[in-house]
C-alpha positions in Angstrom: 0.0 0.0 0.0 1.4 3.4 -1.0 1.9 5.8 1.8 1.0 9.5 1.7 3.9 11.5 0.4 5.3 8.9 -2.1 4.2 11.1 -5.0 6.7 13.8 -4.0 10.4 13.8 -4.7 11.5 13.2 -1.1 15.2 13.3 -1.9 14.8 16.7 -3.5 12.9 18.0 -0.4 15.8 16.9 1.8 18.4 18.1 -0.7 20.2 14.7 -0.9 21.1 12.2 -3.6 19.0 9.0 -3.9 22.1 7.0 -2.8 22.6 9.1 0.3 23.5 7.3 3.6 21.4 7.4 6.7 23.9 9.9 8.3 23.8 12.2 5.3 20.0 12.1 5.3 19.9 12.9 9.0 22.5 15.8 8.7 20.5 17.3 5.8 17.3 17.1 7.8 18.8 18.8 10.8 20.4 21.5 8.7 17.1 22.4 6.9 15.0 22.1 10.1 17.1 24.9 11.7 16.6 27.1 8.7 12.9 26.4 8.2 11.8 26.4 11.8 8.7 28.7 12.2 9.9 30.0 15.6 12.0 32.4 13.6 8.9 34.3 12.6 6.4 36.2 14.7 3.1 34.6 13.9 1.2 37.9 14.7 3.5 40.3 12.7 4.5 37.8 9.9 1.5 35.4 9.6 2.1 34.4 6.0 5.8 33.6 6.5 5.0 31.8 9.7 2.3 29.6 7.9 4.7 29.0 5.0 7.4 27.9 7.3 5.1 25.5 9.1 4.0 23.9 5.8 7.6 23.6 4.6 8.7 22.1 8.0 5.7 19.6 7.9 6.8 18.5 4.4 10.4 18.2 5.5 9.3 16.1 8.5 7.2 13.9 6.3 10.1 13.3 3.9 12.5 12.5 6.8 10.0 10.2 8.5 9.8 8.0 5.3 13.5 8.0 4.4 14.9 7.3 7.8 12.9 4.1 8.0 14.6 1.3 6.1 11.3 -0.4 5.2 9.5 2.8 4.2 12.5 4.0 2.2 12.6 0.6 0.3 8.9 0.9 -0.5 9.4 4.5 -1.7 12.4 3.6 -3.8 10.4 0.8 -5.5 7.6 3.2 -6.2 10.0 5.8 -7.5 11.8 3.2 -9.7 8.4 2.0 -11.1 7.4 5.6 -12.1 10.7 6.1 -13.8 10.3 2.9 -15.8 6.8 3.9 -16.9 8.1 7.3 -18.0 10.9 5.6 -20.0 8.3 3.3 -21.8 6.1 6.3 -22.7 6.7 8.1 -26.1 9.2 10.8 -25.6 7.9 14.3 -25.9 10.1 16.4 -28.1 11.9 19.1 -26.0 13.1 22.4 -27.4 16.8 22.7 -27.7 18.5 24.9 -25.2 21.9 26.2 -24.5 21.3 25.6 -20.8 23.3 22.6 -19.5 21.8 19.8 -17.5 22.3 20.0 -13.8 22.6 17.5 -11.0 23.4 18.0 -7.4 26.9 16.6 -7.8 27.6 18.9 -10.7 27.7 21.9 -8.4 30.9 21.5 -6.4 32.9 23.6 -4.0 36.1 25.1 -5.2 38.7 27.8 -5.2 39.5 30.3 -8.0 41.8 33.3 -8.7 39.9 36.3 -10.0 42.2 37.1 -12.9 42.0 33.5 -14.1 38.2 33.4 -14.2 36.2 33.9 -17.5 35.2 37.5 -18.2 31.5 36.8 -17.6 32.2 35.3 -14.2 34.4 38.2 -13.3 31.7 40.7 -14.3 29.1 38.8 -12.2 31.3 38.8 -9.1 32.0 42.5 -9.5 28.3 43.2 -9.7 27.7 41.2 -6.5 30.4 43.2 -4.8 28.6 46.5 -5.8 25.4 44.9 -4.5 23.2 46.8 -7.0 19.9 44.8 -7.0 21.6 41.4 -6.8 19.6 38.5 -5.4 21.9 37.8 -2.5 22.9 38.3 1.1 26.2 40.2 1.5 28.4 41.2 4.5 31.8 42.9 4.6 34.6 40.8 6.1 37.1 43.5 6.6 38.3 47.0 5.7 41.4 49.2 6.0 39.9 51.9 8.2 41.7 50.6 11.2 45.0 50.6 9.3 44.7 54.3 8.8 44.0 54.8 12.5 47.0 52.6 13.4 49.3 54.7 11.2 48.1 57.9 13.0 48.6 56.3 16.4 52.1 55.1 15.5 53.0 58.6 14.2 52.2 60.0 17.6 55.5 58.4 18.8 57.3 61.3 17.1 55.0 63.8 18.9 56.2 62.3 22.1 59.8 62.2 20.9 60.0 65.8 19.9 58.1 66.8 23.0 61.0 65.6 25.1 63.9 67.2 23.3 64.0 70.4 25.4 65.9 69.3 28.5 69.1 67.6 29.5 71.0 65.7 26.9 69.6 62.2 26.3 71.8 59.4 27.8 73.3 56.9 25.3 71.1 54.1 26.6 68.0 56.3 26.1 69.0 56.9 22.5 69.3 53.1 22.0 65.8 52.6 23.4 64.4 55.4 21.2 66.1 53.8 18.2 64.6 50.4 18.9 61.1 51.8 19.4 61.4 53.9 16.2 62.4 50.7 14.3 59.3 48.9 15.5 57.2 51.9 14.6 58.7 52.2 11.1 58.1 48.4 10.5 54.5 48.6 11.7 53.8 51.7 9.5 55.3 49.8 6.5 53.1 46.8 7.2 49.9 48.9 7.4 50.9 50.7 4.2 51.3 47.4 2.4 47.9 46.3 3.6 46.3 49.5 2.4 48.0 49.3 -1.0 46.9 45.6 -1.4 43.3 46.6 -0.6 43.3 49.4 -3.1 44.8 47.2 -5.8 42.6 44.2 -5.3 39.5 44.0 -7.5 37.7 41.7 -5.0 37.5 43.0 -1.4 36.8 40.7 1.6 33.1 39.8 1.5 30.9 36.9 2.4 27.8 36.1 0.1 24.8 33.8 0.2 23.5 33.4 -3.3 20.7 31.2 -4.7 23.2 28.4 -5.3 26.4 29.2 -3.4 28.1 30.4 -0.3 30.9 32.7 -1.6 33.9 34.1 0.2 36.2 36.6 -1.5 39.5 37.9 -0.2 42.0 40.0 -2.1 41.2 38.5 -5.6 40.8 35.0 -4.2 37.4 33.2 -4.3 36.1 30.3 -2.3 32.7 28.9 -3.0 30.4 26.1 -1.8 27.0 24.9 -3.0 24.3 25.8 -0.4 23.4 22.1 0.2 26.9 21.6 1.6 25.8 23.5 4.7 26.1 21.0 7.5 25.4 23.2 10.5 25.0 26.8 11.5 25.5 28.4 14.9 24.7 32.0 16.0 26.0 33.7 19.1 24.8 37.2 20.1 27.6 39.0 21.8 26.9 41.3 24.7 29.2 43.5 26.9 27.9 45.0 30.1 24.4 44.0 29.1 24.7 45.9 25.8 24.4 44.1 22.4 27.7 44.3 20.4 27.4 42.0 17.4 26.6 38.4 16.3 29.0 35.7 15.4 27.8 33.2 12.9 29.7 29.9 12.3 29.0 28.0 9.1 30.0 24.3 8.9 30.7 23.9 5.2 32.4 20.7 3.9 33.6 19.8 7.4 35.3 23.2 7.9 34.2 26.2 10.1 33.8 29.6 8.5 33.1 32.5 10.9 31.2 35.6 9.9 30.5 38.6 12.2 27.3 40.5 11.7 26.7 43.9 13.2 23.1 43.6 14.1 20.3 41.1 14.9 18.5 42.5 11.8 21.4 41.2 9.7 21.1 37.8 11.2 17.4 37.7 10.5 18.0 38.8 6.9 20.6 36.1 6.5 18.2 33.4 7.6 15.5 34.8 5.4 17.8 34.4 2.4 18.7 30.9 3.4 15.1 29.9 3.7 14.1 31.5 0.4 17.1 30.0 -1.6 16.6 26.6 0.0 12.9 26.4 -1.1 13.7 27.7 -4.6 16.5 25.2 -5.1 14.4 22.2 -3.9 11.5 23.3 -6.0 13.8 23.7 -9.1 15.4 20.3 -8.5 12.0 18.6 -8.0 10.6 20.2 -11.2 13.7 19.8 -13.3 13.9 23.6 -13.8 17.2 23.9 -15.7 16.8 27.6 -16.3 16.8 28.5 -12.6 19.9 26.5 -12.1 21.8 27.9 -15.1 20.8 31.5 -14.4 22.1 31.4 -10.8 25.2 29.3 -11.3 28.1 31.8 -10.8 30.7 29.2 -11.4 29.5 27.1 -14.4 32.4 25.2 -15.9 34.9 27.0 -13.7 37.8 24.7 -13.1 38.8 24.3 -9.5 42.3 25.7 -9.0 44.9 24.8 -6.4 44.7 27.1 -3.4 47.4 29.7 -3.2 47.8 33.3 -2.0 47.4 35.9 -4.7 50.4 38.3 -4.8 49.1 41.8 -5.3 52.4 43.4 -4.5 55.7 41.9 -5.5 58.4 41.1 -2.9 60.5 44.0 -4.3 57.7 46.5 -3.9 57.0 45.4 -0.3 60.7 45.7 0.6 60.7 49.2 -1.0 57.7 50.3 1.1 59.2 49.0 4.3 62.5 50.6 3.4 60.9 54.0 2.8 58.9 53.8 6.0 62.0 53.0 8.1 64.0 55.7 6.3 61.4 58.4 7.1 61.1 57.2 10.7 64.9 57.1 11.0 65.1 60.7 9.7 62.6 61.7 12.4 64.6 60.1 15.1 67.8 61.8 13.8 66.1 65.2 13.9 64.9 64.6 17.4 68.5 63.7 18.5 70.0 66.8 16.9 67.3 69.0 18.4 68.0 67.5 21.9 71.7 68.1 21.5 71.1 71.7 20.5 68.6 72.5 23.2 70.6 70.7 25.9 73.4 73.3 25.5 71.0 76.0 26.8 71.3 76.9 30.5 68.4 76.8 33.0 66.1 79.7 33.4 68.5 82.5 34.4 67.5 85.6 36.4 69.9 88.5 37.2 69.1 91.1 39.9 68.5 94.5 38.3 70.7 97.5 39.0 69.8 99.9 41.7 67.4 97.6 43.7 69.4 94.5 44.7 70.8 96.2 47.9 68.4 98.8 49.0 68.9 100.8 52.2 67.1 98.9 54.9 66.6 99.3 58.7 69.5 97.9 60.6 69.4 95.2 63.3 69.6 96.6 66.8 73.1 96.4 68.2 73.7 94.0 71.0 76.6 93.5 73.4 76.8 89.8 72.6 77.8 90.4 69.0 80.9 88.4 68.0 82.3 87.7 64.6 82.1 84.1 63.5 83.7 82.0 60.8 82.0 82.4 57.5 80.1 79.2 56.5 81.3 77.2 53.6 79.7 78.3 50.4 76.8 76.0 49.6 76.0 75.3 53.3 72.3 74.3 53.4 69.8 74.2 56.3 66.6 72.4 55.5 63.2 72.7 57.2 61.3 70.1 55.3 61.4 66.3 54.7 60.4 66.7 51.0 62.8 65.2 48.4 65.2 67.7 46.9 65.5 67.1 43.1 65.2 70.5 41.4 68.5 72.3 40.6 69.0 75.9 41.9 72.1 77.8 41.0 73.1 81.0 42.8 75.9 83.3 41.7 77.2 85.9 44.2 79.1 89.1 43.3 82.4 90.1 44.9 82.2 92.2 48.0 79.2 90.6 49.9 78.2 87.3 51.3 74.6 86.1 50.9 72.2 83.9 52.9 69.5 82.9 50.5 66.2 81.6 51.9 63.4 79.8 50.0 59.9 80.3 51.4 56.7 78.5 50.4 54.8 81.1 48.3 51.4 79.9 49.7 52.1 79.0 53.4 55.0 81.4 54.1 56.9 78.4 55.6 60.7 78.4 55.3 61.9 75.5 53.2 65.7 75.9 53.3 68.5 78.4 53.5 71.8 78.3 51.6 74.9 80.3 52.3 76.9 81.8 49.3 80.2 83.3 49.9 81.3 86.5 48.0 82.4 85.8 44.4 81.3 82.1 44.4 78.7 80.1 42.6 76.8 77.2 44.3 74.3 74.7 43.0 71.9 73.0 45.3 68.9 70.7 44.9 65.6 72.0 46.3 62.1 70.4 46.6 59.5 70.8 43.9 57.2 73.7 44.6 56.6 77.4 44.1 58.7 79.7 46.3 59.7 83.3 47.2 63.4 84.0 47.2 64.6 86.2 50.1 68.2 87.0 50.9 70.3 88.8 53.4 73.7 90.4 52.3 76.7 91.6 54.2 80.4 91.3 54.8 80.9 90.3 58.4 79.2 87.1 59.6 77.8 87.0 63.2 76.0 83.7 62.9 72.5 82.6 61.9 70.9 84.6 64.7 72.4 88.0 63.9 73.4 87.3 60.3 75.6 90.3 59.2 74.8 92.5 62.2 73.7 96.1 61.7 75.0 96.1 58.2 72.7 93.3 57.0 70.7 94.3 53.9 67.4 92.3 53.3 65.8 91.8 49.9 63.3 89.6 48.1 62.6 88.8 44.5 59.4 90.4 43.2 58.3 87.2 41.4 58.0 83.6 42.5 59.9 80.6 41.2 58.2 77.3 40.4 60.4 74.2 40.4 58.5 71.5 38.6 58.8 68.5 36.3 58.1 69.2 32.7 58.0 66.2 30.4 60.9 64.0 31.4 63.0 66.8 32.9 63.1 68.9 36.1 62.8 72.6 35.7 65.5 74.6 37.6 66.7 78.2 37.9 69.8 80.3 38.1 69.9 83.7 39.8 72.8 86.2 39.9 73.0 88.4 43.0 74.9 91.6 42.2 74.4 95.0 40.7 74.3 94.8 37.0 72.7 96.9 34.3 69.6 95.6 32.6 69.0 92.8 35.1 65.7 90.9 34.6 65.1 89.9 38.2 63.5 92.8 40.0 63.9 92.9 43.8 62.5 94.9 46.7 63.8 95.6 50.2 62.2 94.1 53.2 62.4 94.5 56.9 64.3 92.1 59.2 61.0 90.8 60.5 59.8 90.0 56.9 62.9 88.1 56.2 
């Protein structure tokens, strides 16, 4: 007794050959069931698509139920063979001649091709698909060179850093070696990104992934990989989230026992992809069942295209690549050399130098009251420092004293008025001391005879302060220091004012 469904081409419904094994039949069923499942549609918003998917899934289930049973499949094969024999005994109906070739499932095969070796009509068809102007397909971009441009800009920022640090002390030899090594890496990476950009611009086929009525197609820099859509063994979709926010979707196709990963930017793209798969699957099974040769020939992008051996297409010759890398390294090397020369030139310049102006470095000031206990003491060593803070002293401070007077220089915090340190400078000497970072007032006492830190230079002590503050700070990779000169000179640029002993 003939079962319901025997009148249909069950093998075409499942997309398998009549001699397919049980495993092949099961794999084909699972693959199509994922694509045709009605749960992918909202039955309220898409009632027609939901009903069509239910009907197609019911037909698929019916075909699988018969073909997975050995006895039912044997009955179906006997019925199918009988119909074919009856058709063979019937008078043949003349068919119009056609240039379209005959197709079978096994005549559409997977393969690899190089764009320049393809026939012109196939090249033209692939370029139209890339432009995506009204083509019946699903297309997604697999890459671009936008990030390569960004990387080049980021790499060039190394030279902004390099030239931003030339104004300071001369670079140590080991620092120059480090800078040279980093510059070499930067030049190499810039060259690599330039090669990628030039290959992109030269390639006729950019990186894309397509689903067409008959094929999955992947293009990459004038290389083409293609698989008939019935070679889809499985498909997995993962929606990626970060901190609860949707990022993108990763789709893994299992084609011919190999994984191929595609990243889609939205869930809408995922839905569009499945819609294409469902539509193309139904069309193909219908065409195979009805012997529709025209549908197959019209949509075969790779008819009679020989399968080439896989190889990498060389868009830029080795010589051109070496030239690009060389130019990149040469330009970066020139930038490093310029930075080194600039550092050598700027490192010869002294620290910020201030000179006390004429006529106001030693004003007439009230004298300290005379005391009976005054006694002359030994003049301290030039550079003697008394500190009143635990802060680290790292900033250079150079003091030059004129002949004729000794100086006791005091640094006072400009905001708290707290004494930070004092330094003694003998007449006609120059001292350099390290001071803590900060902003200070410079006050100083001058005289010839030293009576100790309590009475300083006695009644002849002259007290002064600089009219501007001094900020000792770190700028870039250097510590900013100062030099002051304490004597009467014309055109000095450090203005001073007299102060009372109590203000000192």
